[in-house]
ROMARLO-115124 format. One record per residue (C-alpha): x, y, z; chain; residue number from 0; residue in one letter. Coordinates in steps of 0.5 Angstrom, whole numbers, plus 2048, in hexadecimal, padded with zeros to 3 digits. Layout:
N
+-----+-----+-----+----+-----+----+
:   x :   y :   z : ch :   i : aa :
+-----+-----+-----+----+-----+----+
:   X :   Y :   Z :  A : NUM :  a :
...
+-----+-----+-----+----+-----+----+
//
This chain:
149
+-----+-----+-----+----+-----+----+
:   x :   y :   z : ch :   i : aa :
+-----+-----+-----+----+-----+----+
: 7C2 : 885 : 8D2 :  A :   0 :  m :
: 7C8 : 889 : 8D1 :  A :   1 :  k :
: 7CA : 886 : 8CA :  A :   2 :  k :
: 7C3 : 887 : 8C8 :  A :   3 :  l :
: 7C4 : 88E : 8CA :  A :   4 :  f :
: 7CB : 88F : 8C6 :  A :   5 :  f :
: 7C8 : 88C : 8C0 :  A :   6 :  a :
: 7C2 : 890 : 8C0 :  A :   7 :  f :
: 7C7 : 897 : 8C1 :  A :   8 :  i :
: 7CB : 894 : 8BB :  A :   9 :  l :
: 7C5 : 893 : 8B6 :  A :  10 :  t :
: 7C2 : 89A : 8B8 :  A :  11 :  l :
: 7C9 : 89E : 8B7 :  A :  12 :  g :
: 7C9 : 89B : 8B0 :  A :  13 :  a :
: 7C3 : 89D : 8AE :  A :  14 :  v :
: 7C5 : 8A5 : 8AE :  A :  15 :  s :
: 7CA : 8A3 : 8A8 :  A :  16 :  v :
: 7C6 : 8A5 : 8A2 :  A :  17 :  h :
: 7C6 : 8A5 : 89A :  A :  18 :  g :
: 7C3 : 8A5 : 894 :  A :  19 :  q :
: 7C5 : 8A1 : 88E :  A :  20 :  n :
: 7C2 : 89A : 88D :  A :  21 :  q :
: 7BD : 89C : 891 :  A :  22 :  g :
: 7B9 : 89A : 898 :  A :  23 :  s :
: 7B6 : 893 : 89A :  A :  24 :  h :
: 7B3 : 891 : 8A0 :  A :  25 :  i :
: 7B3 : 889 : 8A1 :  A :  26 :  n :
: 7AF : 884 : 8A5 :  A :  27 :  a :
: 7AE : 87D : 8A5 :  A :  28 :  g :
: 7B0 : 876 : 8A8 :  A :  29 :  l :
: 7B7 : 872 : 8A7 :  A :  30 :  g :
: 7BA : 86C : 8A8 :  A :  31 :  l :
: 7C1 : 86A : 8AB :  A :  32 :  d :
: 7C4 : 866 : 8B0 :  A :  33 :  g :
: 7C1 : 868 : 8B6 :  A :  34 :  r :
: 7B9 : 868 : 8B4 :  A :  35 :  g :
: 7B5 : 86D : 8B0 :  A :  36 :  i :
: 7B6 : 874 : 8B1 :  A :  37 :  p :
: 7B1 : 879 : 8B0 :  A :  38 :  i :
: 7B5 : 87F : 8AD :  A :  39 :  y :
: 7B5 : 886 : 8AB :  A :  40 :  g :
: 7BA : 88B : 8A7 :  A :  41 :  s :
: 7BB : 892 : 8A5 :  A :  42 :  y :
: 7C0 : 894 : 89F :  A :  43 :  d :
: 7C1 : 89A : 89C :  A :  44 :  w :
: 7C5 : 89D : 895 :  A :  45 :  g :
: 7CC : 89E : 897 :  A :  46 :  f :
: 7D0 : 89F : 891 :  A :  47 :  r :
: 7CE : 89D : 88A :  A :  48 :  d :
: 7CD : 896 : 88A :  A :  49 :  d :
: 7CE : 895 : 891 :  A :  50 :  f :
: 7C9 : 895 : 897 :  A :  51 :  n :
: 7CB : 895 : 89F :  A :  52 :  l :
: 7C6 : 892 : 8A3 :  A :  53 :  g :
: 7C4 : 88F : 8AB :  A :  54 :  v :
: 7C0 : 889 : 8AD :  A :  55 :  g :
: 7BD : 885 : 8B2 :  A :  56 :  a :
: 7BB : 87E : 8B4 :  A :  57 :  s :
: 7B7 : 87B : 8B9 :  A :  58 :  l :
: 7B7 : 873 : 8BA :  A :  59 :  s :
: 7B4 : 86E : 8BF :  A :  60 :  t :
: 7BA : 86A : 8BD :  A :  61 :  g :
: 7B8 : 864 : 8C0 :  A :  62 :  g :
: 7BB : 860 : 8C6 :  A :  63 :  n :
: 7C2 : 862 : 8C5 :  A :  64 :  d :
: 7C0 : 869 : 8C5 :  A :  65 :  y :
: 7BB : 869 : 8CB :  A :  66 :  d :
: 7B8 : 870 : 8CC :  A :  67 :  g :
: 7B9 : 872 : 8C4 :  A :  68 :  g :
: 7BE : 875 : 8C0 :  A :  69 :  i :
: 7BF : 87D : 8BE :  A :  70 :  f :
: 7C3 : 87F : 8B9 :  A :  71 :  g :
: 7C5 : 886 : 8B6 :  A :  72 :  a :
: 7CA : 888 : 8B1 :  A :  73 :  g :
: 7CD : 88C : 8AB :  A :  74 :  f :
: 7CD : 88B : 8A4 :  A :  75 :  f :
: 7CF : 88D : 89D :  A :  76 :  t :
: 7CC : 88B : 896 :  A :  77 :  q :
: 7CF : 88C : 88F :  A :  78 :  w :
: 7CA : 88C : 88A :  A :  79 :  y :
: 7CB : 888 : 883 :  A :  80 :  a :
: 7C5 : 88C : 880 :  A :  81 :  d :
: 7C8 : 891 : 87C :  A :  82 :  r :
: 7CE : 88C : 879 :  A :  83 :  i :
: 7C9 : 886 : 878 :  A :  84 :  l :
: 7C4 : 88B : 874 :  A :  85 :  d :
: 7BE : 888 : 878 :  A :  86 :  i :
: 7B7 : 88A : 878 :  A :  87 :  p :
: 7B6 : 890 : 87D :  A :  88 :  s :
: 7B0 : 88B : 881 :  A :  89 :  d :
: 7B6 : 886 : 883 :  A :  90 :  f :
: 7BC : 888 : 887 :  A :  91 :  d :
: 7C2 : 883 : 888 :  A :  92 :  v :
: 7C8 : 884 : 88D :  A :  93 :  y :
: 7CD : 881 : 891 :  A :  94 :  a :
: 7CF : 884 : 898 :  A :  95 :  g :
: 7D3 : 883 : 89E :  A :  96 :  l :
: 7D1 : 884 : 8A6 :  A :  97 :  g :
: 7D3 : 884 : 8AD :  A :  98 :  v :
: 7CE : 881 : 8B2 :  A :  99 :  y :
: 7CE : 880 : 8B9 :  A : 100 :  y :
: 7CA : 87B : 8BC :  A : 101 :  y :
: 7C8 : 87A : 8C3 :  A : 102 :  t :
: 7C4 : 875 : 8C7 :  A : 103 :  y :
: 7C4 : 872 : 8CF :  A : 104 :  k :
: 7CA : 86E : 8CE :  A : 105 :  n :
: 7CE : 873 : 8CB :  A : 106 :  g :
: 7CF : 877 : 8C4 :  A : 107 :  d :
: 7D3 : 877 : 8BD :  A : 108 :  d :
: 7D6 : 87B : 8B8 :  A : 109 :  l :
: 7D4 : 879 : 8B1 :  A : 110 :  d :
: 7D8 : 87C : 8AB :  A : 111 :  l :
: 7D3 : 87A : 8A5 :  A : 112 :  g :
: 7D3 : 87A : 89E :  A : 113 :  l :
: 7CC : 87A : 899 :  A : 114 :  f :
: 7C9 : 87A : 893 :  A : 115 :  v :
: 7C2 : 87C : 892 :  A : 116 :  g :
: 7BC : 87F : 88D :  A : 117 :  g :
: 7B6 : 883 : 88D :  A : 118 :  r :
: 7B0 : 883 : 889 :  A : 119 :  y :
: 7AB : 889 : 889 :  A : 120 :  y :
: 7A4 : 888 : 888 :  A : 121 :  f :
: 7A3 : 890 : 887 :  A : 122 :  n :
: 7A7 : 896 : 888 :  A : 123 :  d :
: 7A8 : 895 : 890 :  A : 124 :  s :
: 7A7 : 88D : 892 :  A : 125 :  m :
: 7AA : 887 : 890 :  A : 126 :  g :
: 7AD : 880 : 893 :  A : 127 :  v :
: 7B4 : 87F : 894 :  A : 128 :  n :
: 7B8 : 879 : 895 :  A : 129 :  l :
: 7BF : 878 : 898 :  A : 130 :  e :
: 7C4 : 872 : 899 :  A : 131 :  l :
: 7CA : 873 : 89D :  A : 132 :  g :
: 7D0 : 870 : 8A1 :  A : 133 :  a :
: 7D3 : 872 : 8A7 :  A : 134 :  g :
: 7D8 : 871 : 8AC :  A : 135 :  s :
: 7D3 : 86E : 8B1 :  A : 136 :  t :
: 7CD : 86D : 8AD :  A : 137 :  l :
: 7CA : 86C : 8A6 :  A : 138 :  a :
: 7C4 : 86D : 8A3 :  A : 139 :  g :
: 7BE : 870 : 89F :  A : 140 :  a :
: 7B9 : 876 : 8A0 :  A : 141 :  k :
: 7B3 : 877 : 89C :  A : 142 :  i :
: 7AE : 87C : 89D :  A : 143 :  g :
: 7AB : 883 : 89B :  A : 144 :  v :
: 7AE : 889 : 899 :  A : 145 :  t :
: 7AC : 890 : 899 :  A : 146 :  w :
: 7B0 : 895 : 895 :  A : 147 :  q :
: 7B0 : 89C : 897 :  A : 148 :  l :
+-----+-----+-----+----+-----+----+
//
């Protein structure tokens, strides 16, 4: 429980940083990784020019090896290639890296991960997202919805 509380406090502390440039997004959806099918949520905000900072969390049942479920939380940064690729405004293409802490009944892991992703916006505020990633303890994918703030 102490680990869960520590991860939650770290996530809340990161939300106090704020930026303006690339825009802010709330993302939610399902993932697929070596531990199961997590439900995830994240928030990222424009930090400087083509860069965003973000925080995220996930929860997964994790199967037999992770009895009791898995909670993960972490920080990430994204670099948006939209301007360089000169793509239409209803698309976002990005690459990023993050540090995530996972806790479960029998232990915990620290994951350093890289990912690439994209978003397609149906209108000014809502879209879909897809990410593919690799990390030190897991690799996977995420698909979900995005709300642009």
